[in-house]
C-alpha positions as CSV (number, residue, x, y, z in Angstrom):
1,M,31.9,8.2,145.3
2,A,32.8,9.1,141.8
3,E,33.3,12.8,140.9
4,L,30.9,14.2,138.3
5,P,32.4,15.7,135.1
6,R,32.7,19.4,134.7
7,F,32.3,21.7,131.7
8,K,32.5,25.5,131.4
9,G,32.2,25.8,135.2
10,Y,29.1,23.5,135.4
11,T,28.9,20.1,137.0
12,I,27.3,17.6,134.6
13,D,24.8,15.2,136.1
14,Y,23.9,12.7,133.4
15,R,21.6,10.8,135.7
16,L,19.5,13.8,136.4
17,G,20.0,15.3,133.0
18,E,21.2,18.7,134.0
19,F,24.1,21.1,134.3
20,R,24.6,22.6,137.8
21,R,26.7,25.5,139.1
22,M,26.9,27.0,142.6
23,Q,27.0,30.8,142.5
24,P,29.8,32.4,144.5
25,D,27.5,34.8,146.3
26,P,26.6,34.6,150.0
27,D,23.3,33.0,149.3
28,G,24.9,30.0,147.6
29,V,22.2,29.8,144.9
30,M,22.5,26.7,142.7
31,E,21.9,27.3,139.0
32,C,20.3,24.2,137.3
33,I,20.0,23.9,133.5
34,P,18.2,20.8,132.3
35,F,19.4,19.1,129.1
36,D,16.0,19.6,127.5
37,R,16.1,23.4,127.7
38,Y,17.6,25.3,124.8
39,V,20.6,26.5,126.8
40,G,21.1,22.9,128.2
41,Q,21.1,21.5,124.7
42,Q,23.7,24.1,123.5
43,L,26.0,23.2,126.5
44,L,25.5,19.5,126.0
45,Y,26.3,19.8,122.2
46,E,29.5,21.7,123.0
47,H,30.4,19.2,125.6
48,I,29.9,16.3,123.2
49,I,32.0,18.0,120.6
50,Q,34.8,18.5,123.2
51,L,34.6,14.8,124.1
52,Y,34.7,13.8,120.5
53,D,37.8,16.0,119.8
54,E,39.6,14.5,122.9
55,L,38.8,11.0,121.6
56,L,40.1,11.8,118.1
57,A,43.3,13.2,119.6
58,A,43.8,10.1,121.7
59,N,43.2,7.8,118.7
60,H,45.7,9.8,116.6
61,A,48.3,9.4,119.4
62,L,47.8,5.6,119.2
63,I,48.1,5.2,115.4
64,P,52.0,5.1,115.4
65,Y,51.9,2.4,118.1
66,F,49.5,0.2,116.1
67,M,51.4,0.8,112.9
68,D,54.6,-0.5,114.6
69,E,52.8,-3.5,116.2
70,F,50.5,-4.6,113.3
71,G,51.7,-2.8,110.2
72,P,49.6,-0.7,107.8
73,L,45.9,-1.4,107.7
74,S,44.7,-2.5,104.3
């Protein structure tokens, strides 16, 4: 079974469209924030920005490799 991604202490369930977090109290209450709530939209936006930044960083790391292999792009 694949592990669900995490962001800011929440587990992200894209299939159900929500962020979830287990509270560390004795009751073990689970906090669920749907993507369509305002807080969920804020978290989702921040998560997408983080993913985009990671993708850009990975692409920038590959540019020297492609320049060596294929030369400058025109």
